[in-house]
N, C-alpha and C positions, 0 to 999 in steps of 0.2 A: 440817526437822530430823527425823532418824531416831528411831525408837522408843527405841533404845539411848541416843542422845544426850539425849532428853527425860527418860528415866528417871534417868540419871546426874546430870543437872542438878537434878532434883527431890531426889535423894538428897543431893547437896552442899548444897542449901538447907534440908534438914531439920535444925533446931537441936538436936533431942533424940537424934540418932544419934551414938553414940560414934565417934571418928575411926578406931579399929581396925575397928569393924563397918562403917563406911562403905567402907573398902577391901575388906573381905570380901564385901560385898553388891553392890559395883559390878559391872555387867554388861559383858562384853566381847563384841564382835561377832566372829564367825568370818569375816566378809566375805560379800559376795553369793555365792549359789550360781550357778555357770555354767549357762547355758541347756542345755548338754549334760547336766549332772547332773539338772536338772529333767525333761528329756526322757527320760533313762534311767529315772528313777523312775516316770514315767507309763507308759512301755513295760513295765516290770516289773509294775506294778500292773494294767495293762489298763484304767485309767480316769484321768481328769484330776485333778490337784490343784485344789481349789477356788480360784477366781479371786483372792480377797484373800490367801490363803496363798501361792499361786503368785507373785503380785507381791511379797509380803514376802520370800520366799526369793530371788527374782531381784534385788531392790533392796537388801535388808538382810542376808539370810542368817540362819543360826542364831546363837544367843548363849547365854551362860551366866554365872551369877554366878561371881566368882573363886573363891568357896568351894564350888563345886558338887562334892561328893563324898558325895551323899546327906546333906548337912548340913541341919540345921533351917532352914527358910525359904530354901532355895536353889532356883534355877530353871535350866532348860536347855531351849532350843528348838533342835531338831536342824536341821542343814543338809540340803539335798536328798540329798546323798551319805549322810549318817548315817541318814536315814529309810529310804533304799533298802537300807542294809546290815543293818537289823533282820531282814529276811527273812520275818517273820511278821506276823500281824495284831495287833490290840489285846490280846486275851487272851494270846496267845502271848508278846508282848513283856512284859506284866506278869509272867507266870510266869517268864520268863527273868530278870527283875530280882530277883524274890523267891526264886528257886530252887524255884519251884512254888507253887501255890495250890490245895490240894485242894478248897476250897470251890466252885471253878468246876465241876469234874467231878461233885461230889456234889449240886449244886443246879441246874445248867443241863443241858439236853439236849445230846446230841452235835450235833444240828442247829443249836442256838443257838450253841454254841461255834464250829462250822464257819462259820456265817453271819457272826459277828463277825470271825473271823480272815480271812475272804475279803474282806469289804466295808469294814472299819474299820481305819484305820492310825494308829499312835502318831506324833505329831510333837513332843511336848514333855512335860516333867515339872516339877512343883513338889513338893519334899519339905517337908511341913509339920513332921513330926517322925518319930521312928523307926517309928511305927506307921501314919502317915497320909500319903498322897500324893494329888495331883491329876494326872490324866493328860489331856493334850490330844490330841484325835483329829480326823480327818476321815473321811468315808465316801464310798462310791461315788456317792451321790446329790449330793455337793457340800456336805453339812452339816459345820459345824465345831462341836465341843463339848468339854466337859470332864467327866471321870469322877472323882468323889471316892471314895477307897478308904481305909477305916479297918480295919485287919486285926482289930481287936477287935470290930467291928460291921459285918459284911459284908452285912447285909440290904439296905441302900439301894443298895449297889454291884450286887448281884445283880438287884434290880428294875430298875435303870437299864440293865444289860447286856441284859436281856430286852427292854426298850423299844427299845434301839438295834438289836438283832437284828431287831425287827419292822419296821424302816425308818422309825420316827418321827424327825422332825427333831431335830438337836442344838440347841445354843445358838442363840438368835435374835439374839445380840449380834454386832456386827462383830468381826472378828479384833482390831482395835486395842482395842476396848472389853473384849474377853475378856482380853487380855494386861494392859491397864491395871488392870482389876479384880483380877486375880490378883496382880500385883505390889504393888498397894496393900494387899491383904489380907495378903500375906506379910510385908511390911516395915512396914506401917502408916504409910506416908508419903503425902502428897498428890502425885500426879503430874499435872503441868500439860500 
């Protein structure tokens, strides 16, 4: 059973989720990413997509909650083509979404920003609320991780970006565990 199927099955079984919200939070698959799209992404990046994420993209592809419009507790995992179309690294992608984040240039060196944009790629987003997002990323070394950003308290985000730029590994969870934990946290339902 695919991750999307497991999630939607868990959502349907959650007795406390209102029927209107159930439809809003149901995730829809964009279908598997063609091997040619994954190959084009890797060629553009100059490095491989980590194995678990590569397999996920080829077998399941991207997905998003039906209500994804930067709505509270909505999710989006990009297809290989969407990841490739961002054109920039993690910080650049975050700035594009927000229309700029001056905290980055004010608190991170130009070398740190360049390293993160060169070596770290955005592959998904969870919108917690208007001020808070979680960004899913992978890096040149094959690490998969998540970056929490609260625009009202950027200190933790800035510390994490410095750590990422130094090449320290991201999340030690499997891709499946990272997605499961994020979706559980967002919707507060048990996912089997």
